[in-house]
C-alpha positions as CSV (number, residue, x, y, z in Angstrom):
1,M,41.1,-52.7,48.1
2,N,38.6,-51.6,45.5
3,E,40.7,-51.9,42.3
4,E,38.1,-50.2,40.1
5,L,38.1,-47.1,42.4
6,A,41.9,-47.1,42.7
7,T,42.1,-47.2,38.9
8,Q,39.6,-44.3,38.6
9,I,41.5,-42.2,41.1
10,G,44.8,-42.9,39.4
11,S,43.5,-42.2,35.9
12,V,42.0,-38.8,36.8
13,A,45.1,-37.8,38.8
14,R,47.3,-38.7,35.9
15,L,45.2,-36.7,33.4
16,A,45.1,-33.7,35.7
17,R,48.8,-33.9,36.3
18,E,49.6,-34.1,32.6
19,Q,47.2,-31.1,31.8
20,M,49.1,-29.1,34.4
21,S,52.5,-30.2,32.8
22,L,53.7,-31.5,36.1
23,T,55.9,-34.6,36.8
24,Q,54.9,-37.3,39.3
25,V,57.8,-36.0,41.5
26,Q,56.4,-32.5,41.6
27,V,52.9,-33.7,42.5
28,A,54.2,-36.1,45.1
29,E,56.1,-33.2,46.8
30,R,52.9,-31.0,46.8
31,V,50.9,-33.8,48.2
32,G,53.5,-34.8,50.8
33,L,54.2,-38.3,49.5
34,A,57.3,-40.1,48.3
35,A,57.4,-40.1,44.5
36,A,57.3,-44.0,44.4
37,V,54.2,-44.0,46.6
38,Y,52.4,-41.3,44.4
39,S,53.4,-43.4,41.3
40,R,51.6,-46.4,42.8
41,V,48.5,-44.3,43.5
42,E,48.5,-43.0,39.9
43,R,48.9,-46.5,38.5
44,G,45.9,-47.7,40.6
45,H,48.1,-50.0,42.7
46,M,47.4,-48.2,46.0
47,M,44.4,-46.6,47.5
48,P,45.2,-43.2,49.0
49,S,44.0,-42.2,52.5
50,V,41.3,-39.6,52.8
51,S,43.8,-36.9,53.8
52,T,45.9,-37.8,50.8
53,L,42.9,-37.5,48.5
54,Y,42.2,-34.1,50.0
55,R,45.7,-32.9,49.3
56,M,45.6,-34.4,45.8
57,C,42.4,-32.5,45.0
58,I,44.1,-29.3,46.0
59,A,47.4,-30.0,44.3
60,L,45.8,-31.1,41.0
61,M,42.9,-28.7,41.2
62,V,40.4,-31.5,40.8
63,S,37.1,-31.8,42.7
64,P,36.7,-34.8,44.9
65,E,33.7,-35.8,42.8
66,D,35.8,-36.0,39.7
67,L,38.6,-37.8,41.4
68,L,36.3,-40.4,42.7
69,G,34.4,-40.7,39.5
70,L,31.1,-39.5,40.9
71,T,30.4,-36.9,38.2
72,E,28.8,-37.9,35.0
73,S,28.3,-35.6,32.1
74,T,24.9,-35.6,30.3
75,D,26.3,-33.7,27.3
76,S,27.2,-36.0,24.4
77,E,29.9,-33.6,23.2
78,A,31.6,-33.5,26.6
79,R,31.6,-37.3,26.6
80,A,33.4,-37.2,23.2
81,R,36.1,-35.0,24.7
82,P,36.4,-35.9,28.5
83,E,39.7,-33.9,28.8
84,D,37.7,-30.7,28.0
85,D,35.1,-31.6,30.6
86,A,37.8,-32.2,33.2
87,T,39.5,-28.9,32.4
88,L,36.3,-26.9,32.8
89,R,35.6,-28.6,36.1
90,R,39.1,-27.7,37.3
91,L,38.5,-24.1,36.3
92,I,35.3,-24.0,38.3
93,F,37.1,-25.6,41.2
94,V,39.6,-22.8,41.2
95,A,37.0,-20.1,40.5
96,R,35.0,-21.1,43.6
97,K,38.0,-20.2,45.8
98,L,38.3,-16.7,44.5
99,D,37.0,-13.6,46.2
100,A,34.5,-11.4,44.4
101,G,37.1,-9.1,42.9
102,K,39.3,-11.8,41.5
103,L,36.3,-13.8,40.2
104,D,35.1,-10.6,38.3
105,A,38.6,-10.3,36.9
106,L,38.6,-13.9,35.8
107,V,35.2,-13.4,34.0
108,H,36.6,-10.4,32.2
109,V,39.7,-12.3,31.1
110,A,37.7,-15.3,30.0
111,T,35.3,-13.1,28.1
112,E,38.2,-11.4,26.2
113,L,39.8,-14.8,25.4
114,A,36.6,-16.1,24.0
115,R,36.3,-13.2,21.5
C-alpha cells in the first residue's frame, strides 16, 4: 500500500467531511461502507478501491484530482488558506453537474452574496 497516497486521500476526505458538517457514519452510509472501514480510510490506514473512491468523490463533492492530491495551486494566497481552495473546487465540482438554468441561478445567487 502506498502510505503517502492513503494519507493524502484520508486527509482530503476528512477536510471535506468536516466542511460539510457530516460525521464519519453519515459519509460511510453514503459511500456504502461500514463506519469502521471508512474511519480506516480517513485515517490513511486503508486504501479504498476505485469504485469506493468514485463514491467518496460524489458523497464529499470532491474532484478525484483533489482527493488524489493531483491538483496544485499556483496562487500563494490559496496556499495560505487551502481550505478555501478546496471549498471553491467543491463548488465548481457541483456547478459542473447543473443544467444551464440552475447554473444561471447559481451565478445570480453568488453574485448577490458577493455584494
